[in-house]
VOTOR-613423 format. One record per residue (C-alpha): x, y, z; residue in three letters. Coordinates in steps of 0.5 Angstrom, whole numbers. Example, Ala and Ser with C-alpha at 12.3 -4.5 7.8 and 13.67 -1.06 7.14 Angstrom:
REM VOTOR-613423
+-------+-------+-------+--------+
|    px |    py |    pz | vexmar |
+-------+-------+-------+--------+
|    25 |    -9 |    16 |    ALA |
|    27 |    -2 |    14 |    SER |
+-------+-------+-------+--------+
END
This chain:
REM VOTOR-613423
+-------+-------+-------+--------+
|    px |    py |    pz | vexmar |
+-------+-------+-------+--------+
|   191 |   193 |   242 |    LYS |
|   184 |   189 |   242 |    PRO |
|   179 |   191 |   236 |    GLY |
|   185 |   193 |   232 |    THR |
|   187 |   190 |   225 |    LEU |
|   194 |   188 |   228 |    ALA |
|   191 |   184 |   233 |    ARG |
|   186 |   181 |   228 |    GLU |
|   192 |   179 |   224 |    VAL |
|   197 |   177 |   229 |    TYR |
|   192 |   173 |   233 |    GLY |
|   195 |   175 |   240 |    LYS |
|   196 |   182 |   244 |    ASP |
|   204 |   181 |   245 |    VAL |
|   208 |   180 |   239 |    VAL |
|   216 |   181 |   238 |    ALA |
|   218 |   184 |   232 |    GLU |
|   225 |   185 |   229 |    ARG |
|   227 |   192 |   228 |    HIS |
|   233 |   196 |   225 |    ARG |
|   232 |   203 |   224 |    HIS |
|   233 |   210 |   227 |    ARG |
|   226 |   212 |   226 |    TYR |
|   221 |   214 |   231 |    GLU |
|   214 |   216 |   231 |    PHE |
|   214 |   224 |   234 |    ASN |
|   209 |   223 |   241 |    ASN |
|   208 |   230 |   241 |    ARG |
|   203 |   229 |   235 |    TYR |
|   200 |   223 |   238 |    ARG |
|   194 |   226 |   241 |    THR |
|   193 |   230 |   235 |    GLN |
|   193 |   225 |   230 |    LEU |
|   189 |   220 |   234 |    GLU |
|   184 |   225 |   235 |    ASP |
|   184 |   226 |   227 |    ALA |
|   182 |   218 |   227 |    GLY |
|   189 |   215 |   227 |    LEU |
|   189 |   208 |   231 |    VAL |
|   195 |   206 |   235 |    ILE |
|   195 |   199 |   234 |    SER |
|   202 |   197 |   237 |    GLY |
|   207 |   200 |   242 |    LYS |
|   212 |   198 |   246 |    SER |
|   211 |   195 |   253 |    MET |
|   213 |   201 |   256 |    ASP |
|   208 |   205 |   252 |    ASP |
|   214 |   210 |   249 |    THR |
|   214 |   208 |   242 |    LEU |
|   209 |   207 |   237 |    VAL |
|   210 |   201 |   233 |    GLU |
|   204 |   200 |   229 |    MET |
|   199 |   205 |   226 |    VAL |
|   192 |   204 |   222 |    GLU |
|   186 |   207 |   219 |    LEU |
|   180 |   206 |   221 |    PRO |
|   176 |   201 |   216 |    ARG |
|   171 |   206 |   214 |    ASP |
|   177 |   210 |   212 |    ALA |
|   181 |   205 |   209 |    HIS |
|   179 |   197 |   208 |    PRO |
|   186 |   195 |   210 |    TRP |
|   191 |   200 |   212 |    PHE |
|   197 |   198 |   217 |    LEU |
|   204 |   201 |   218 |    ALA |
|   209 |   198 |   222 |    CYS |
|   216 |   200 |   224 |    GLN |
|   219 |   193 |   224 |    ALA |
|   221 |   189 |   218 |    HIS |
|   216 |   183 |   218 |    PRO |
|   220 |   181 |   212 |    GLU |
|   226 |   179 |   216 |    PHE |
|   221 |   174 |   220 |    LEU |
|   218 |   171 |   213 |    SER |
|   220 |   166 |   209 |    THR |
|   216 |   163 |   202 |    PRO |
|   213 |   157 |   206 |    ARG |
|   211 |   161 |   212 |    ASP |
|   209 |   168 |   211 |    GLY |
|   209 |   173 |   216 |    HIS |
|   202 |   175 |   219 |    PRO |
|   202 |   182 |   216 |    LEU |
|   204 |   179 |   209 |    PHE |
|   198 |   174 |   210 |    ILE |
|   193 |   179 |   212 |    GLY |
|   194 |   184 |   206 |    PHE |
|   194 |   178 |   201 |    VAL |
|   188 |   175 |   204 |    ARG |
|   185 |   182 |   204 |    ALA |
|   187 |   184 |   197 |    ALA |
|   183 |   178 |   194 |    ARG |
+-------+-------+-------+--------+
END
């Protein structure tokens, strides 16, 4: 989603990530959570699954949660964009 931390970290609008879980964001609470300030920054192409959520930067300097497993696409030499972004923010 443009203007989000996820977009900033990945540097593009569409990404593919590896998943291996049976958990899902409950869309019944989607509007209520967005109204309370949760930012839905990543979702499936068909808009049915929430993949990433964030808190606004005025609420937390760097909070991004994802359903995927970024560790599966990360190596010691080429860190995953989420890990690199987190480490840079912690400096």
